C-alpha positions, 0 to 999 in steps of 0.5 A: 057318716052317721055315727050309729052306723059306724062301728069300732071295737069295744072293751075286751081282751082276746085269748085263744084255746085249743085253736079257737079264738075267744073274747073276754068282754069287759066290763060284763065278765062274759066270754064270747066265742068267735067263729070265722065271720065274727073273727073276720069282723073283729080283725077288720075293726082292729084296723080302725072304725068302719061304716056298716055298709063298708063292713058288709061289703068287705066281708061279702068280698071274703065269701060271706053272705050279706045277711050273715054279716049283718046278723054277726054284726048285730050279735057282736054289738048286742054282746058289747064286743063292738060299739057305735055312736057314743058306745055303751052307758057306764052304769054305776051299780050299787048293791041294794042295802041292806044286803042279805047276809050269806056268811058270818065269820066268828072269831071265837078267840083272838088268842093263838098258840103259835107265833107265826112271824107274818101273822096279820093279827098279831104281827108287825102289820096288825090292825086289831086293837084287842087290848081291854077286850075279851080274848075268847067269845062267850056262848052268849055272844056266839048264839047272838051272832047266829041270831044275827045271821039268820035275821039278816039273811032274808031270801037266803035258803042256805047261809054259812057260819065260819069259825076263825081265830086266833087259833079256832080250836082253843075255844072248841067248847064254844064252836061245838055249842054254837054249831048245835044251837045254830042248827036248831035255830036254822031248822026253826027258820026254815034255812040250812046252815053250813059250817066251816072252820080254819085251824093250825091243826095243833089242837086236833085230837081224836074227839075233836076230829070225830065231832067235826067229821060227824057234823060235816064241818068243812076244814081248812088247815093253815100250813106252808108245806114240808117241814123245811118250809113250814117251820121258817115262819110258822113257829111257837113263841119259843121259835120251835117249828110246828110241822112235826106236831101238826103232820100227824094230826093232819094225817089222822084228820084226813084218814077219819074226816070223810064227810067233807073235802079237807083243804090246805091254805098256804101263805107264800112269803119271800122265804116260802115260794116253791109252789110246786114242791109245796103243792106236791107235798100237801096234795100227794104226800099228805093227802089234802083234797085241795091246796090254795096259796095266797101271798102274805099280806104285809107292808113291802118293807118287811123281810118276808114280803115278796118282791117283783121277782118273787111274784114272777116266780110264783106266777111261772109255777102257778101257770105250770100247775094250771096246765097240769090242772088242764090235763086232769080236767080233759080226763074229767079228773080232780086236780086240787089246785084251788087257785085255778079252780076258783078263778075258773068258777068266776070266769064260768059264772061271768062274775063282774065285781063291783067290789073286790069281795063280799066283805061288808056285803054278804060277809061280815066278821064278828069279834069275841066282843061282839063287834062287827067288822067287814071281814075276819081280818079287821075284827077287833079294829076300832078303825074298821068297826061297823057296829055290834051285835047288840045294836046291829050294823051302822049302815052309814058306816057300812055305806061309806066303807063300801062307797070307798071300796067300789070299782068306780072309785078306783080310776087306776082300774077303769082301763084295766081289762081284768077288773071284772075279777079283781075290782082293785083287790083285797081291802086288808092288803090295801089298808096295810100297803096304802093306809086306805081300804079303798086303794087299788092293790097296784103292786099286784096289777101285772100279776093279776092280769097275767094269771087271769090270762092264763085262766082264760086260756085254760077255760077256752081249752076246756070249753073246746075239748071237754065242755062237760067238765064245766058242768061241775062249776054249775053244781058248785053254785047250787 
């Protein structure tokens, strides 16, 4: 039998939504909606490979016309849902270098007025080596970073400047002067520059809030829920909890900063896993526009590390909130669970990642000293330094980092259907857990597959029942 006329199933993950069947195509990241005929072809090939003539004959016997069957076979083949011969060549796609910058994260200080027990920058799992280095970024260094971003973002009409810490607002003077400088320089370069910052909210004051609102600065607040949960680990150096100080400041921020949606970012630990309760408090009681959750980045031996039972519990609660999100989406309403929203955005765009994220590519981090790192989590780490603002990025070091982090270097991922949205997981998590930024985050594999399957089902439901809602994902990309 001619192998080119013998078909078999290719690589995909089946799912359903609203009574419709879909295929999530791997590795392209595309979603293929099955009709009755294409579903019948897939079902037949599930039994084993089949020659084209036999396939046409079988489907014709089920009432389909030969012409329609041949057309459906070709469509499934072109989409790579089915294969023949030796299958499809797997090309290793390496990003073009130098890659144009999209986002620069300025760690304007490596100091913080809190002593959060799980902090990746100051805690037991820190990778930073800040001894002997500047604690606060100077205006000159920040301006050099702006110049670096604008000079290294060819072809980008819009770029992003994010302020980070330590506690970002401990160096608000530099944040403010940098925004003013960056806006002038971006205008002169014919670019638009967007500003955002992350803060623990302790240093929010009426003048700071007013400035951030007037300048349309995007704000993310690090907060872990109501007082009894937030104060377990987000504490001052004397052990006092931070909630009572930050709650009124957050309310004032949300009342006065209306130019951009304000989001909350929650770190989940073994002691803080009440996802639904935290979401209700932050979204409904405090009034955040959206709430996102991330498991703590840490060695598994830490007391606050989340074990498998904890991760299963988190997935169950994520799933409940995802289906609540679905109810809102079917009414065309905003829900606020950013984890599902972000995943749906990637699924809708057909994202298929060669690398876990933009770190070291379209995104770089800058330390107070001017050292350049793959992202904000690696700033002040000599081991992960990519260069300096004064000399630029060492492209050999950058290429080595990206080569080791590419999905093609992670054999454990090559048979995983969820690899287009994961690509092995966070570099920083990999380094803390395995001592290698290029190691796959194997402890999250089942969780990622479970969560991606839930989001695919949500996507299928929305696509079938209120496809207009998906248009807002196109708007976010523009």
